[in-house]
C-alpha positions in Angstrom: 12.2 28.3 -0.3 10.8 24.7 -0.5 11.3 22.6 -3.6 9.4 19.5 -4.5 11.4 16.3 -5.0 10.5 14.2 -8.0 10.3 10.9 -6.0 8.8 8.6 -8.7 6.1 7.6 -6.2 2.7 7.9 -7.9 1.0 11.1 -6.9 -2.1 11.2 -4.7 -5.3 13.1 -5.1 -4.5 15.0 -1.9 -2.8 18.4 -2.1 0.7 17.3 -1.0 4.1 16.4 -2.2 5.8 13.1 -1.1 8.9 15.1 -0.2 10.2 18.6 -0.2 13.6 20.1 0.3 14.6 23.4 1.8 18.1 24.7 2.8 19.6 21.2 2.6 16.9 19.5 4.7 14.5 16.9 3.3 11.0 16.5 4.7 8.8 13.5 3.8 5.8 11.6 5.1 5.2 8.2 3.5 2.8 5.3 3.6 3.1 1.8 2.0 2.3 3.0 -1.6 3.3 0.4 -4.2 5.0 1.4 -7.5 1.6 1.0 -9.3 -0.1 3.5 -6.9 -2.0 0.9 -4.9 -1.5 0.3 -1.2 0.3 -2.6 0.5 -2.3 -3.9 2.9 -0.4 -7.0 4.1 0.8 -7.4 7.6 2.9 -4.8 9.5 6.2 -6.3 8.3 5.1 -6.0 4.7 3.8 -2.5 5.2 6.9 -1.3 7.0 9.1 -2.8 4.3 7.2 -1.0 1.5 7.2 2.3 3.5 10.9 2.1 4.2 11.6 1.2 0.6 9.7 4.3 -0.4 11.9 6.3 2.0 15.1 4.9 0.4 13.6 5.9 -3.0 12.8 9.4 -1.8 16.3 9.9 -0.3 18.0 8.7 -3.5 15.8 11.0 -5.6 17.0 13.9 -3.4 20.6 12.9 -3.7 20.8 11.3 -0.2 20.8 8.0 1.6 19.4 6.4 4.7 22.5 7.7 6.6 21.2 11.2 6.0 18.0 10.6 8.1 18.2 12.5 11.4 14.7 12.1 12.8 11.8 9.7 12.2 8.2 9.8 13.5 6.3 6.5 13.1 2.5 6.3 13.4 1.2 2.8 14.1 -2.5 1.8 14.3 -1.7 -1.1 16.7 0.9 -0.9 19.4 1.3 -4.6 19.3 2.9 -4.2 15.9 5.9 -2.3 17.3 8.1 -5.4 17.7 7.6 -6.5 14.1 8.0 -3.0 12.9 11.3 -2.6 14.8 12.5 -5.9 13.4 12.2 -4.5 9.8 13.3 -1.0 10.8 16.7 -2.3 12.2 17.5 -3.7 8.7 17.3 -0.2 7.1 19.3 1.8 9.6 22.7 1.4 11.4 23.8 2.9 14.7 23.8 5.6 15.6 20.1 5.4 14.7 18.0 8.5 13.8 16.2 10.2 16.7 12.7 8.6 16.7 9.2 8.7 18.2 6.5 6.0 17.7 3.0 7.0 18.3 -0.1 4.8 18.3 -3.1 6.3 16.7 -6.7 5.1 16.2 -6.5 5.1 12.4 -4.8 6.5 9.3 -6.5 8.1 6.4 -5.9 5.3 3.9 -8.1 2.2 4.6 -5.9 -0.7 5.5 -2.9 1.4 6.3 -1.3 0.5 9.6 1.9 2.6 9.4 3.0 6.1 8.3 6.5 7.3 8.6 7.6 11.0 8.7 11.3 11.5 8.2 13.7 14.5 8.2 17.0 14.2 6.6 20.0 16.6 6.2 21.3 16.1 2.7 23.1 19.3 2.3 22.6 22.4 0.2 22.7 21.9 -3.6 25.4 23.9 -5.3 24.2 26.1 -8.2 25.8 25.3 -11.6 25.9 29.0 -12.3 
């Protein structure tokens, strides 16, 4: 059964959770949402940094860390942003890197958003206190 993670990221108007856990696995899809709920609309480096900071926040809220991430799917709206995105990405992960795919799409739902990151992490099953 899935359980929502209280991420501390401001909620959206869409019917979604920023992250859910089930059987020790974390599932999340994130954009460059700032702590005040607005969107980072700067260049790809700024948007990647904000999105990966959100991922770190989600993982910490779920009791994990970046080392627990096993798979990442990145959506970019401009393929020429890949090098700058990779430069930031490398500062958040260490080898062995998570399995990853990067896909170029025509647009994302949020105006000005140039990156969305889907991540799966294996954090482990929570032990009941009973």
